[in-house]
N, C-alpha and C positions, 0 to 999 in steps of 0.2 A: 503492500499498501503506499502508494506516493505521501508523503505527509505536508501538509496543510503551511504550519510553522516548522520553521527550523531555529537553532543558535548556536552560534559561536560560541565558542571556549571562553573568551571575553565575557559574552550575556552571561552562560551558566559561574561564570565566578561572581560574577558580580550579583546574581539571582541568589547564589547560595548565603551570599554577606548577607545579605537584606533579609533571606528566608532564616537565619542563626538569630537575626538580630528581631525579627518580629511575629515568627512563626510561618503558618501559612497563609499564601499570598493567591494572586489572581490577578494578572493580565488585562484590561481592556485598550483595543488598540481605537484614539480617539479619532473623532470625524472632524479635528483641525478649528475649533472653537477658540478658547483663552490661550492654550500653550499650541496652539499647531497639529500636527500630525502627530502624534506620538504614543510610543506603548507605553499606558498608565498601569504604575503598581499599587495596588492595594490589597492590606489585609484582608485576608477572608472577613464578611461581613462589614468592612466599612465601606463598601461599594455595593449598591442595589441595581442588581441585574432585572431587566423588565422582559415581557414575554418575545419582543422585538430583538434581543441580541443573540447571538448563537454561537456556539463554542467549535472554534475553529480546530484545535488542536490542544497538546498539554504538554507543553515543556517540565523535562523534569520534574513532574508530579503539579505543574501548574499550570492551572487551565488560562486559555488564550482565548478572550470572545471581541466580538466584533458586533455591531448594530448589522443587521440584517440590509439596509441600505445600503450601507458602506460593502457589506459583504457583497452584492450587486455587481458592484464597482470593481473589485479585487476578485472575483472569484477565479479568475485563470492567472494568476499567480500566485506563486510561493512567497512570504513572507518570513524573511531570513531578522530574525532577534539578533541585535547585536550591542555592544557598550562603547564608547565613544567619550574621552577626557569630558572633564566638565561637568557641571549644577543638572541636573534634571527638570522635567517639569515642574513647577510650582506644587502640584497637589499628589504629588507621584512620590512614592516611598525611596526614589533614589536621587530625590532634591535636595537632599544635607550630603552624598556622597561625592566624592573625587569621579567618580565616572555616572555616566545615566544611560538609561536603553535610547535606542532608535530602532526602528525599522527602516530594514532596506527591503526589495521585492525583485523579482524577476520571472517571465512571463513561462507558463507550464510549455512544454513540449506537444504538438498535438496526443503522441503517444502515451505522455504523461498525464496529458489530462482525462483522458480514458480509464487513468488507473484511478485518479484523485477520488477520496469518499465526496460526493454530490451534499451539501447540507439542506439545501433548500430546494 
């Protein structure tokens, strides 16, 4: 099965640091409001998911969600969670760390897209 979301070693390292501090967390790919389009990291229970949110994948035991309208735009791409130097989005748990999460993407090949799990 082709993954909808993958993570670099840098992202996994930052994720484990945050989980060691805060416990279970989740990601929500924001749609571009206050902090731009960024993967937001929240403690589980601190962010209310709605009926219009979809679970894209699980990264190292951590769910990665997105609103279904944004998913329609990104469904042909694989998201790559990475970490880069600097502070993160204001409301995300990485906002006080020396690195923050970013999302990169690549378009699935036709063959990959046939194998990727369809969410909607």
